[in-house]
C-alpha positions, 0 to 999 in steps of 0.5 A: 184373437179370442181367448179359448176357455179351459173347456174348449181347450179340453175339447180341442185336445180330445178331438185332435186325437180322436176325431171320430169320438161321438158327441155323447162320449166327448160330452162325458169326458169334458163333463158338460151336457151333449147339447152344450158340447155340440154347440161348442164344437159347432162354434169352434168349426164356424170360427175356423179354430177347427178347420176340418175333420180328416182321416190320417192315411199312411202314405206307404199303405196307399202306394206313396213310398216316397216323401220329399221336402222340396225347396223352390226358389222363384225367378220373379218375386212380384206380387202377380208372379207369387200369386200365380205360383200359389195358384198353380202349386195348389193344383198339384195333388202330389203336393201335400203342404206348401209354405212360403218361407224366409231364407235361402228358398222361397217355398218349402213343399211336402211331396209324396210320390209312388217311387223315385221315378214318380218323383222324377216325373212330378219334378219334370212334368209338373214343377218344371212346367210352372213358369216362374220356378227357378231352382228346385232342391229336394230332400228325401225322407229316409225314415220318420222320427216324429210325426204329430198332427196335434197342435199343443194346447196349453 
């Protein structure tokens, strides 16, 4: 992995908190010319260091009142079965995040739905329809204690 210099670290810290900042303002805060700043940001995007720019939406404000963390255990762990599960889970809109993990479960999903009935429909009509799913265990979020999207950049 290529080392990130101090200027790019500063750019990344600012962009993680203020993704809509203008290039001119970013350049001013970093202390380099706007053209140089723009070029650095382009390189960070092209290298994959910056994946994309997004707006973070409050799920409750758009009718998604339930957040659940769902542990999935597969019946078949063959390469073909895992690849098929990965493909199918990526097509389900309620699944915001999916991690292949070590431990008691094979995958951990972050899922949002309108309400408990919506989660039930999701589990029965979508998760259960994936042929390789063995066990499904859900943990429902009662309250959010901490939610950060910024990766610490030292």
